[in-house]
N, C-alpha and C positions, 0 to 999 in steps of 0.2 A: 869565435865560431867557426866551423869548418864549413865549407860548403852544401855537403847535402842537409843542414840545418838551417840555411840561408831560406829565411822567409820575405816575401815581396817587403819593399820597401815604398806603401804609400802616399810617399811626396814625390814618386817620379809620375811620371804619365804610362799608363801603360800601352804595350805594343804586342803588335803581332809575334809570332814562334818563329824563328829561322831555322826549326830542325823537330820532325815528327819521328817516333816512331813507331810505327803500326803493325808491328805482329811479330811472329803472331803468337797468340795462345798459349803458355806453359814453353814456352820456346826459350827463356830467361830473359823476358821482358825488363822482369822486376830487376834483377842483378845491372841488367846494363842501366837502366834509369839511374840507378845509385852510382856506378858507374861515372854518367857521363856528369852528375851531379856533384863530384867530386872534383869535377875542371874548374881550374879558377878563371877560366872563360866560361863559363859555363851558366844557365841558370834555370833549371829544370824547374818547372811548377808545384809548386806541393801538391795541390791532387793531380795525383800522379796519371788519373785517368779518365779527364776531361769529357772527352766521347763528345769534344762540341760537332764535330759534321755528321751526327748519327742523330737520326728523329728517334721522338720519345718511344714511339715501339721498340727500339736497340735499345732503351735505357739512356737516350744521346741528349744532346741538352742544344742543339740546331736552335731550336724554339725562343733559345735566350736568348738570341743575337749578339750583334757580335762585338758589341763594347763589354757585356759578363766575360767573352772570350779573352780581348784582348788585358783586361784589368786582370788576369790571371797573371803575365808576365813587366810586371814592376821591376827592373834592374838597370843597374848603368852597366852589367858586363857585357862580351863581346856576343853573344851569342844567348839566345834562351829556345826553352823548347818543352816537348812533352811525348807521355808515350801513352798509346792508349791500341792495345793488340787488335783489340776488336771493334779496327776499323776495315779489319780485313772481313770482318762478319759477313755484310749483305756482300749476293752477289751480281749486283750491279755496279756501276761504274758512278753511283749519287755521291760516296765521301772523297772518290778521286777530284769530281769535280769543280763539288762546293770548296774541296783543299785548294786544286787552282783556282779557281776565283777570288778566294781569299789571300792566299801566302803565295801563291805563285813563282817564288823564288829559293820555297825553302827545301832543301834538304830532308830525305825519305830511307830514314832506317827502315829493312824490312828482315826480321830475325826471321829463321824457318828450320827447321826442324824436321829428322826421317819421321812421315806422316802415321805411321802407326804406332811407336811410343807415344808420340804427340797426343793422336786420340786417348790413350789409355789415359795416359797425364789429365788430359784435358774432363773424360769423365770421372776418375778419382776427383778434381777439382769441384763438380757438380757438385756428387753426390756428398759432400763433407757440407757444403754450400744452401744445399736444397737441403737438406740433413733428405735422404733417399738413399743411404746403403746400401739396403738389400734391393735396391732397381737392377735389374741385368743392363748390361753395356747397350745390349739391341734396346731398352725403355727408355733409357737414357737419349741415345741419340734421336729415336722417333720423336721426344720430347722435346729434345735439345740439339735439334739438328746444325746447330754453328759447330757441334761438337768432332762434326765430321766436315762440316763445310770449312773449318780452319786451316784443313791439313789441305786446301783446292790453291795451290801454291801460283801453279802457273795463269788460272784463271785470274785470281787477283794482281799478281802484280800483269798479266794482258790491259788490266782494268786502268791502273796505275797510270804505266808506258801509254795512255792515249793521252795523257793530260800533264806529263812530267817526261821531259828528256831523261836517257839513260843516266848522262854522267849527275842528274840529280838525285838520283837511288842507288842505295847499296844496300846489294843480300847481305846480309852476315848468316854463315851456318853455324848454329847453337852450341856447336860441339866445338867449333873453335873456340868460340868465346869459353865456356866452358873446358876445357884443355888447355889452351894458346892464348890465356885472357890477355896477358901486355902486350900481345905481340895483334890481338886482334885488336885490342883500341888501337894502338899506336896504330892502326891499319884506317879506322872510324875516325878516328882526332883528326888525320892527314885529310881525311872526305869532308870532312868538317871545317878544316882553314883554319884549327888552333895547333896551338903546341903541342907538338906528337910523342914528341918524350917528356912528359907528367906520366910518374908513379904516381901513387899512393897506397901503404896498406889494406885500404875498403879492396881493394885489385882482388886480391886473396880470399874474400868473402863471397859467398854465397849466399842469393836471398830468397826465401818462398814467397810467392805472392798468392794465398792460398784462400788470404783474409780481405776485406774489402778494400780497396784503395779507388771508390769512384767519387764525382764530382760531388758528393757531400759527405767525404770522409776523407780528408788528409793524410797522409800517410803517416800511422803512427810510429814514429823512432821506437821507443820504450818498447813494442810489443813485436818491434821486426828482429828477429834473430838472424842470423848467419847461419842456416842450413842448404842441404843441395837443393838443385832446383829437378835435378832428378832423382827420382824418388823409386826406392821399388815397386814393382804393378803389382797387384794380385791377382789370382790368374781370373780369369772371367769364360765363361763357357756361352759360347757363340753359335748362331746357325750353321753350317758348311756354305751357302749358298749367302749370307751376309759377308763371311770371313772373301767369298767370293769377289763378292761386288765391290765388298771397299777395296779390296787389295786392286783389280782393275782400275777404279781411279783414281786413287794413291800414285800409281802405277804411271796414268795418264795426265798427271798434274805434274807430276815431275821433270817427265820425258816435255813437255809443253813446257817448263820452265830450263830445260836446257836449251832446248831449241831458238827460242826468243831472247837468252842471255849468251848462249852459245859457251856459258860455264858448265862443268862436268859436276860438281855438287856431290864430291861423292861420299858427303856421310848422309844422302837424303836417299839414298839404294835401300831397298825396303827387305824385309827379311822376307823366304822365299814362303810364296803360299805352301809349301806342302811340312811346313813346320807349322805357321799358324794354322791350321789345317790341325796338325797335331795338339797342339797346343793348346787350342779354344775348345777344340770337340769332343 
């Protein structure tokens, strides 16, 4: 049985994770979750998104207690981990603080994607899940503000840096994971301290996360098909004022991330405002 199909061994005591993928939504977290689970030294929770460090208001499971969380990780492998992109949903430090209290030595991986394309992809995901295909992007953002907040990379990174040192956080550009998969995984495996030379044919596949993989639903391997993470977007008509507002905020967030890390993150450069206005108004 290969590693991605591994189930917890309930004869073993539970343990706490050594690594957590914290986001961002629609930035390739499902693919990374599958890639990490392929590695023979890494066990990834059968439930992809435990949402343990979040409150019920955010569909979280913190109220279940640490024993519930620990029981998700029953393995003898060197490392174990989980992936919950919604950990970068709240704009407060509550998730980062809880993580530090529970797993202070954990390695944190933060996937980031060009903010505008990520917003459009997030929008399509919400529409398909909520059955509101005719809703406009403006309506989706008003009713689901996390669609916009998930692109606030600088603010989210700053929240986690208050509790985790820089050497425990790795920011990965999703475009690198998509176009330079093996080199990017080599970097991630090295960061985690496992065999960085491990290869798998699964690394050539992409996995879409539009179906539910939350804490009440383990990943259904039979319904997961290798599909592109970055699908073409349906043209959205958006009020010009909102385009200017979101574009400005996203620019500020990317700039903040660059300032905090000293890294250029070239793939996060937004399309020119004039182009977005021409495309969406």
